[in-house]
C-alpha positions in Angstrom: -13.5 -39.7 -20.7 -9.5 -39.8 -20.4 -6.9 -38.1 -17.8 -3.7 -36.7 -19.2 -1.6 -37.1 -16.5 1.7 -34.6 -16.3 4.9 -34.7 -13.3 4.9 -30.9 -12.5 0.9 -30.2 -11.9 -2.3 -31.4 -11.4 -3.5 -33.8 -14.3 -6.4 -32.8 -16.7 -9.1 -35.0 -18.1 -10.0 -35.1 -21.8 -13.4 -35.7 -22.0 -15.9 -36.8 -25.3 -19.5 -35.0 -25.0 -22.6 -35.7 -27.0 -26.0 -33.8 -27.1 -27.7 -37.0 -28.6 -27.1 -35.8 -31.8 -23.8 -34.9 -32.3 -20.1 -36.1 -30.6 -17.2 -33.8 -30.1 -14.1 -35.3 -28.4 -11.7 -31.9 -28.0 -13.5 -31.0 -24.5 -10.5 -30.4 -21.6 -12.0 -30.1 -17.7 -10.4 -27.1 -16.1 -8.5 -28.2 -13.1 -10.6 -26.5 -10.9 -13.1 -29.5 -11.6 -11.2 -32.2 -11.1 -12.8 -33.0 -8.1 -15.9 -34.6 -10.2 -14.0 -37.4 -12.2 -11.6 -38.1 -8.8 -15.0 -38.6 -6.6 -17.1 -40.4 -9.6 -19.4 -37.7 -10.2 -18.4 -36.9 -13.6 -18.2 -40.7 -15.4 -19.1 -42.0 -18.8 -22.9 -41.8 -19.8 -23.9 -39.6 -17.3 -26.2 -36.3 -18.0 -24.7 -32.7 -17.4 -24.9 -29.5 -18.0 -21.9 -27.2 -19.3 -22.8 -23.5 -17.5 -19.5 -22.1 -18.7 -16.8 -23.1 -21.2 -14.0 -21.3 -23.0 -12.7 -22.1 -26.6 -8.5 -22.2 -27.2 -7.8 -22.3 -30.7 -4.9 -24.6 -31.2 -2.0 -23.5 -33.9 -3.0 -26.0 -36.5 -6.8 -24.4 -36.4 -8.6 -27.2 -34.7 -10.0 -25.8 -31.0 -10.8 -27.0 -27.9 -13.5 -26.6 -25.6 -12.3 -25.5 -21.9 -15.2 -26.3 -19.3 -14.8 -24.0 -16.5 -18.4 -24.9 -14.9 -20.3 -27.8 -15.2 -23.4 -29.1 -13.4 -24.1 -32.9 -12.9 -27.7 -33.5 -13.5 -28.2 -37.5 -13.6 -25.6 -40.3 -12.7 -24.4 -42.6 -15.4 -26.7 -45.5 -13.2 -29.7 -43.0 -13.6 -29.2 -42.3 -16.9 -29.2 -45.7 -18.3 -26.3 -46.1 -20.6 -25.9 -43.9 -24.0 -28.3 -41.4 -25.2 -29.4 -41.3 -28.9 -27.1 -42.4 -31.6 -24.6 -39.3 -32.3 -22.1 -38.7 -34.9 -19.0 -37.1 -34.6 -19.1 -33.2 -35.0 -16.5 -30.8 -36.7 -15.7 -27.0 -36.6 -17.8 -26.9 -40.1 -20.7 -28.4 -38.7 -20.1 -31.4 -40.8 -19.9 -35.2 -39.6 -16.6 -37.1 -39.7 -15.4 -40.6 -38.6 -16.1 -41.4 -35.5 -13.7 -39.7 -32.7 -12.4 -41.4 -29.6 -10.5 -39.4 -26.8 -8.0 -42.0 -26.7 -7.0 -42.3 -30.7 -4.2 -40.5 -31.8 -6.6 -38.4 -34.0 -7.5 -36.4 -31.2 -4.4 -36.2 -28.9 -1.3 -34.9 -30.8 2.1 -36.2 -30.3 3.1 -33.1 -28.3 0.3 -31.7 -26.2 -1.5 -28.5 -27.2 -1.7 -25.8 -24.8 -4.7 -26.2 -23.7 -4.3 -30.3 -22.7 -1.5 -29.4 -20.5 -2.4 -28.7 -16.5 -3.5 -25.0 -15.5 -4.1 -23.4 -12.5 -6.1 -25.0 -10.1 -8.9 -23.3 -8.2 -13.2 -23.8 -8.2 -14.0 -21.6 -10.7 -17.7 -20.6 -9.4 -16.8 -16.9 -9.1 -19.5 -13.9 -9.3 -18.7 -10.7 -10.3 -20.7 -7.0 -10.1 -17.5 -5.3 -11.9 -15.6 -5.0 -9.0 -15.5 -8.3 -7.1 -15.5 -12.2 -7.5 -16.5 -14.9 -4.9 -17.2 -18.0 -4.0 -17.8 -20.9 -1.4 -14.8 -23.0 -1.3 -17.2 -26.1 0.5 -16.4 -29.5 -1.6 -19.9 -30.5 -2.9 -21.5 -31.2 -6.2 -22.1 -27.9 -8.5 -26.3 -28.8 -8.0 -26.0 -29.1 -4.5 -24.7 -25.5 -4.0 -24.1 -24.5 -0.5 -25.9 -21.2 0.9 -22.8 -18.9 0.5 -22.2 -20.3 -3.6 -23.3 -18.1 -6.5 -23.4 -19.0 -9.9 -21.3 -17.3 -12.4 -24.1 -17.3 -14.9 -26.5 -15.4 -12.6 -24.9 -13.2 -10.4 -23.0 -11.5 -13.7 -24.5 -8.5 -14.9 -22.1 -8.5 -17.9 -21.1 -11.7 -19.3 -16.5 -11.1 -20.2 -15.0 -13.2 -22.5 -11.1 -12.9 -22.6 -11.2 -14.3 -25.9 -13.6 -11.4 -27.1 -11.1 -8.1 -26.7 -10.6 -6.3 -29.8 -6.7 -6.8 -30.7 -7.0 -3.3 -32.0 -7.7 -2.0 -28.4 -4.4 -3.7 -27.1 -2.5 -2.5 -29.9 -3.9 1.3 -29.9 -2.0 1.0 -26.3 1.3 -0.1 -27.7 2.0 -0.7 -31.5 2.5 -4.4 -32.3 1.3 -5.1 -29.0 0.8 -9.1 -29.0 -3.1 -9.5 -29.9 -4.0 -12.8 -28.4 -5.5 -12.0 -25.1 -6.5 -15.2 -22.7 -7.5 -15.6 -19.1 -5.5 -16.5 -16.3 -7.4 -20.2 -15.8 -6.0 -21.0 -19.4 -2.1 -20.2 -18.5 0.0 -23.1 -18.4 4.2 -23.2 -18.8 3.9 -24.8 -22.4 2.5 -21.5 -23.9 4.9 -19.2 -25.7 2.4 -16.1 -26.8 -0.2 -15.1 -24.8 -1.4 -11.6 -23.2 -3.7 -11.2 -19.9 -5.8 -8.5 -19.0 -6.3 -8.5 -15.5 -6.8 -5.8 -12.4 -3.8 -5.3 -9.7 -5.8 -6.7 -6.4 -2.5 -6.2 -3.8 1.2 -4.8 -4.1 4.2 -5.4 -1.9 6.4 -3.3 -0.6 10.2 -3.2 -1.9 12.0 -6.1 -0.3 16.0 -6.5 -0.1 16.9 -10.6 0.3 20.6 -11.9 0.8 21.8 -15.4 0.5 24.5 -17.6 -0.2 23.9 -17.0 -4.3 24.0 -13.1 -3.5 21.7 -10.2 -2.8 19.0 -8.5 -4.3 16.1 -6.5 -4.1 12.3 -7.6 -5.3 8.4 -6.6 -5.0 5.9 -9.0 -5.7 1.7 -8.3 -6.7 -1.3 -10.3 -7.2 -4.0 -10.0 -10.5 -6.9 -11.3 -10.9 -9.6 -11.5 -14.2 -13.1 -12.9 -14.2 -11.3 -16.8 -14.1 -8.7 -16.5 -11.2 -5.8 -15.0 -9.7 -2.3 -15.4 -9.5 1.1 -14.2 -8.5 3.6 -12.1 -10.4 7.5 -11.1 -8.8 9.9 -8.8 -10.3 13.7 -8.8 -9.4 16.4 -5.9 -9.4 16.4 -4.5 -12.7 12.6 -5.5 -13.6 11.7 -3.8 -9.5 13.0 -0.4 -11.1 11.4 -0.7 -14.2 7.9 -1.9 -13.1 7.8 -1.0 -9.0 6.4 2.6 -10.4 4.1 1.8 -13.3 2.3 -0.9 -11.4 -0.7 0.6 -9.6 -3.4 -1.0 -7.1 -6.3 -1.3 -8.7 -5.3 -0.6 -11.9 -6.0 -3.0 -14.9 -3.2 -4.3 -17.4 -2.3 -6.3 -19.9 0.7 -8.5 -19.5 2.8 -10.5 -21.5 6.3 -12.6 -21.8 6.8 -13.2 -18.2 8.3 -16.8 -17.3 5.1 -19.0 -15.6 6.5 -21.9 -12.9 5.2 -24.0 -10.3 3.8 -21.8 -7.2 6.0 -21.6 -4.2 3.2 -22.2 -1.3 5.8 -20.9 1.1 5.5 -17.2 -0.3 2.0 -17.2 -2.1 -1.4 -18.2 -0.7 -3.1 -17.8 -4.0 -5.5 -20.9 -5.2 -3.7 -21.1 -8.4 -0.7 -23.8 -9.0 1.5 -21.5 -11.0 3.5 -18.0 -10.4 4.8 -15.6 -12.6 8.4 -14.0 -12.7 9.0 -10.9 -14.6 12.2 -10.7 -17.1 14.0 -8.6 -19.4 11.6 -9.1 -22.1 8.3 -8.7 -20.2 5.9 -6.2 -21.1 3.2 -4.7 -18.9 0.7 -2.2 -20.1 -2.2 -0.3 -18.7 -5.1 -0.6 -20.0 -8.2 1.9 -20.1 -10.9 -1.2 -20.2 -11.6 -2.5 -17.3 -15.1 -3.7 -17.9 -15.9 -7.2 -16.2 -12.4 -7.3 -14.3 -13.5 -8.1 -10.8 -11.7 -5.8 -8.2 -10.9 -9.0 -5.5 -11.5 -13.2 -5.8 -12.5 -14.5 -3.0 -13.2 -18.3 -1.7 -15.0 -17.3 0.9 -15.7 -20.2 4.2 -18.1 -20.2 5.9 -17.2 -18.9 9.8 -18.4 -22.7 10.9 -15.9 -24.3 8.9 -13.4 -22.3 10.4 -13.4 -25.0 13.3 -11.9 -27.4 11.0 -9.2 -26.0 9.3 -5.6 -26.4 10.2 -4.0 -23.6 12.5 -1.8 -20.7 10.3 -4.4 -21.5 7.2 -5.0 -18.4 5.1 -8.6 -18.0 4.2 -11.3 -15.5 3.0 -14.2 -15.0 5.1 -17.3 -12.8 4.9 -19.5 -11.8 8.2 -21.9 -9.2 9.7 -19.7 -6.9 12.3 -21.9 -7.5 15.0 -19.5 -5.4 17.9 -16.5 -3.7 17.5 -14.2 -3.2 20.2 -12.4 0.3 20.3 -8.8 0.8 19.2 -6.0 -0.2 21.7 -2.2 0.4 21.3 0.3 -2.7 22.0 4.2 -3.1 21.5 5.5 -5.5 19.2 8.5 -7.5 20.1 10.6 -5.4 18.1 9.5 -2.3 20.5 7.0 -0.8 18.2 3.7 0.4 18.9 0.8 -0.7 16.4 -3.1 -0.2 16.5 -5.3 -3.0 17.0 -9.2 -3.6 16.9 -11.2 -6.6 17.4 -14.5 -7.2 15.4 -16.8 -10.1 16.0 -18.2 -11.4 12.4 -21.4 -13.7 12.2 -22.6 -15.3 9.1 -25.7 -17.8 8.4 -24.1 -20.6 9.8 -24.8 -18.6 13.3 -21.4 -19.1 15.0 -18.9 -15.8 15.5 -15.2 -15.5 14.8 -13.2 -12.7 16.3 -10.9 -11.1 13.6 -8.1 -8.5 14.6 -7.5 -5.5 12.5 -4.2 -4.0 12.6 -2.3 -0.6 12.1 -4.0 1.8 9.8 -7.2 -0.6 8.9 -8.1 -0.4 12.9 -7.7 3.1 13.5 -10.2 4.0 10.1 -12.4 1.1 10.8 -15.9 2.4 11.1 -18.5 -0.2 12.9 -21.5 1.8 13.6 -24.5 0.1 11.6 -23.1 -3.3 11.9 -21.6 -3.4 8.3 -21.1 -6.3 6.5 -17.4 -7.5 6.2 -15.3 -9.3 3.4 -11.7 -10.1 4.4 -9.3 -11.8 1.8 -6.4 -13.8 3.3 -6.9 -13.6 6.7 -4.9 -16.0 9.1 -6.4 -18.3 11.4 -5.0 -18.7 14.7 -6.2 -21.2 17.4 -5.5 -19.0 20.2 -8.4 -19.2 22.0 -10.3 -21.7 20.4 -10.4 -19.6 16.5 -9.9 -16.7 15.7 -8.4 -14.4 12.6 -5.6 -11.9 11.9 -5.7 -9.9 9.3 -2.1 -9.6 7.5 -0.5 -7.1 5.4 -1.0 -8.4 2.6 -5.1 -8.8 3.7 -7.9 -6.9 1.9 -10.2 -5.7 4.6 -13.9 -4.6 2.3 -16.9 -2.8 4.1 -20.5 -3.1 2.4 -18.7 -4.7 -0.4 -21.1 -4.7 -3.9 -21.6 -8.5 -4.1 -24.5 -11.2 -3.9 -23.1 -12.5 -0.7 -23.2 -9.6 1.1 -26.8 -8.6 0.0 -27.9 -12.4 1.5 -26.1 -11.8 4.6 -27.9 -8.2 4.9 -31.0 -9.6 4.4 -30.4 -12.7 6.8 -29.2 -10.3 9.5 -31.6 -7.9 9.4 -34.4 -9.9 9.4 -33.4 -13.1 11.6 -29.5 -13.0 12.3 -29.8 -10.1 14.9 -31.9 -12.2 17.5 -30.0 -15.2 16.9 -28.3 -16.9 20.0 -24.9 -17.2 18.1 -22.5 -19.2 19.6 -18.4 -17.9 19.3 -15.7 -19.7 17.9 -13.0 -17.6 19.9 -13.3 -18.7 23.9 -10.6 -16.6 25.4 -10.2 -12.6 25.3 -8.4 -10.1 27.5 -10.1 -9.7 30.7 -11.3 -6.8 30.3 -13.0 -7.2 27.3 -16.1 -9.0 29.0 -16.2 -12.2 27.0 -17.1 -15.6 28.0 -13.8 -17.2 29.1 -13.8 -21.0 29.9 -12.6 -21.0 33.7 -11.5 -24.6 34.9 -9.8 -25.6 38.1 -6.7 -27.8 37.4 -8.5 -30.7 38.5 -11.2 -30.6 35.7 -8.6 -30.9 33.5 -8.1 -33.9 34.4 -11.4 -34.9 35.5 -12.9 -34.0 32.2 -9.9 -35.7 30.1 -9.8 -32.1 28.6 -7.3 -32.0 25.2 -8.0 -36.3 24.6 -9.9 -35.4 21.5 -8.6 -34.5 17.9 -8.6 -30.8 18.5 -6.6 -29.1 21.3 -8.6 -27.4 24.2 -8.5 -24.3 25.9 -9.5 -22.7 29.4 -8.1 -20.3 32.0 -7.4 -20.8 35.6 -6.4 -19.1 38.5 -3.3 -20.8 40.1 -0.2 -20.4 41.6 3.4 -20.9 40.9 4.9 -23.5 43.1 8.2 -24.0 41.0 9.8 -22.7 38.2 12.7 -24.8 36.4 15.3 -22.6 35.6 17.9 -25.2 34.2 18.1 -25.0 30.5 15.0 -22.2 30.6 17.5 -20.0 28.0 19.1 -20.9 24.6 20.5 -18.9 22.4 18.4 -18.3 19.1 19.0 -16.5 15.8 19.0 -12.8 15.9 17.0 -12.3 12.9 13.6 -10.8 13.0 10.9 -13.7 12.7 13.5 -16.7 13.5 13.6 -17.9 16.8 16.2 -21.1 15.6 18.9 -22.5 18.2 22.3 -21.0 17.1 25.3 -23.2 16.9 28.5 -22.0 18.4 31.4 -22.0 15.9 33.7 -21.7 18.9 35.4 -18.8 16.5 33.3 -15.6 17.3 30.4 -16.7 15.0 26.9 -18.4 15.6 25.2 -20.5 13.0 21.5 -20.4 12.5 21.2 -24.0 10.4 17.4 -22.5 9.1 18.7 -18.9 7.5 22.0 -20.7 6.5 24.2 -17.9 7.8 26.5 -17.0 10.5 26.0 -14.0 12.8 28.4 -12.4 15.3 26.2 -12.3 17.8 22.6 -14.4 19.2 19.9 -13.6 20.9 18.7 -15.0 24.3 15.0 -16.6 24.2 12.9 -18.5 27.2 11.6 -21.7 27.2 10.4 -22.2 31.1 8.8 -24.9 32.6 6.6 -24.2 35.9 4.8 -26.6 38.1 1.3 -24.6 39.1 -1.1 -25.4 41.6 -4.8 -24.5 43.0 -6.9 -25.9 45.6 -7.3 -29.1 43.9 -4.4 -30.5 41.7 -1.1 -29.4 40.5 0.0 -29.3 36.7 3.1 -28.6 35.0 2.9 -26.1 32.0 5.1 -25.0 29.0 5.8 -21.1 29.0 7.2 -19.7 26.0 8.9 -16.7 25.6 6.2 -13.5 26.5 4.4 -15.9 29.0 8.1 -16.4 30.6 8.7 -13.0 30.6 5.4 -12.1 32.3 6.1 -14.8 35.0 9.9 -13.8 35.9 9.5 -9.9 35.9 12.5 -9.9 33.4 13.1 -10.2 29.7 15.3 -13.2 28.2 17.9 -10.6 27.2 18.7 -9.4 31.0 18.4 -12.9 32.4 21.0 -14.3 29.9 23.1 -11.8 31.4 22.3 -12.3 35.1 23.1 -16.0 34.1 26.6 -15.1 32.9 27.9 -12.4 35.5 25.8 -12.8 38.6 24.2 -16.4 39.5 22.8 -15.3 42.7 20.6 -12.5 41.2 19.8 -14.9 38.6 18.7 -17.6 41.3 16.6 -15.1 43.0 14.2 -13.7 40.0 13.0 -17.7 39.9 12.6 -17.8 43.6 10.6 -14.2 43.7 8.5 -16.0 41.2 7.4 -19.0 43.3 4.0 -18.9 45.2 2.8 -16.0 43.0 -0.5 -16.0 41.9 -1.8 -15.4 38.3 -4.7 -15.9 35.5 -3.4 -18.5 33.4 -5.0 -18.4 29.8 -4.0 -22.3 28.7 -4.3 -24.6 25.8 -4.4 -28.2 26.2 -3.7 -31.6 23.8 -2.5 -34.9 24.4 1.0 -35.5 23.1 3.2 -38.2 21.8 6.8 -37.9 22.2 9.4 -40.6 22.3 6.5 -43.6 22.1 4.9 -41.9 25.5 1.7 -40.1 25.6 1.5 -37.1 27.8 -0.7 -34.4 28.4 0.7 -30.9 27.3 -0.4 -27.8 28.4 1.3 -24.6 27.5 0.4 -21.2 28.9 -0.8 -19.1 26.5 -1.1 -15.7 28.6 -0.4 -14.5 32.1 -2.4 -12.0 33.4 -2.7 -10.2 37.0 -5.8 -11.0 39.5 -8.5 -8.8 39.0 -9.7 -9.1 42.5 -12.7 -7.6 42.1 -13.7 -9.4 39.2 -12.2 -12.7 40.8 -14.7 -12.1 43.8 -18.0 -11.3 41.4 -17.0 -14.8 39.5 -16.8 -16.5 42.7 -20.3 -14.9 44.4 -21.9 -15.8 41.0 -20.6 -19.5 41.1 -22.1 -20.0 45.3 -25.5 -18.4 43.8 -25.5 -21.0 41.0 -24.8 -23.9 43.5 -27.8 -22.7 45.7 -30.0 -22.7 43.3 
């Protein structure tokens, strides 16, 4: 075994393998299996089972076998050393002088297409003519997780990209390149290739402008049985391909530029992405056999607790309950629909997923369907929750093995399980469990001292609000709240957007001291919570500060000694070498005195028991 390093991508591992009779040195490990040698699971003289491999023919006629799925049966120690006395094997079935993966005979001076880094994802996909799903839990293949499926067992039909008939491509477009490979085999060193894949997501046309100029772009995502990749088109290519590319359709794609993926804009599990240019070609393909509709890396709901805030994940679960559609007003004064779903899986944990817009309005939760979401954003608001993005894909009762297993589990035992929700806080009218605490409990129970933040709700009174420096001038661009720099020439510069603007918007960052019967606590209120607390928008307060200081002061005086329900996040943080407890108010709500009284009476009864 030898590692082939590459400066711009993940390393590749070249293997010599033997069946005890013959040995062959031209095996290449797919990057999604790099964890096996890196974790010392795959090592010389171990016994393994190659479950899936792709043959890649090089320009000199030799071929390399790319191993895309493998199971370790015995460690090298258990195997006890080399098995048999194998002789080297060549493609004609004849023996040849002993090969060594480190020798120049097996590795040419210029690396062949298959010997360079390819896309990185764990290829344990399964498809049923329309969907591929897998688990992202890092375990050796032989210790499969309950949500992990084997592509050799769940696929009713075997599809090999190398078996696609060149005549079929040629019949669609005369002279079309006949060499069809999988997405997993793509790398920047290849010049002639064609892939056959399905469009799973397509963005709208967006305009851009920066120091280099301006233009337009759109992007789309494609999938085949081996993985997925993102493709972007700019300017003239937008006009050429936007109307041609349709979500759900299968295409032959060739002559695009492959480059290292910019993870700021792509959430796909692939180290590369494509850009279309003038010589690129996209041709519709009528043969969609074996091409999945979506490619998912399902994360068990219980594992969401260990993921970072704002991670984009794929989840699947049974919809235990669904709230009615509600309407909210966004920061840009636009009304949108939303609906919250409670999803449960075999881990027994429940998480709240929020649908937006048309997805929220058309969702039918009757019959407690299985829901699969590709590309949901993970939030730490109220514990752990999920939000469906514009680029997300929501499938109800998908035709995949994970959905069948979940349905069987839920109907037999899951429906009666005493489940635990990862989403702790919800709106006051939802009836969901809320983590009520007094301010003294926060200190007595040392909340926020662990690795993760804690969340709690409290009824507290505003004792004091710090009006000094509570407003700042921010970038007027949508989605950017960076503080701008006054250029003293009528323009304001945003370093983040690298632009100058003739105006700005006011943003609030308010510190308030809260008190209840037992203690007091400083909390930070950002824009939305500060506006609710003060009863005025940031723009209004900015104008008052500049034109009527007395009226500005009166706003803060009126906010003092008002009582609200505060939903908070608490975490121990270090600032300037000083460790302190930071409490952030995530939501400010008026008190429902009837509900508050019921809760107090309930607490009294519990104390009397």
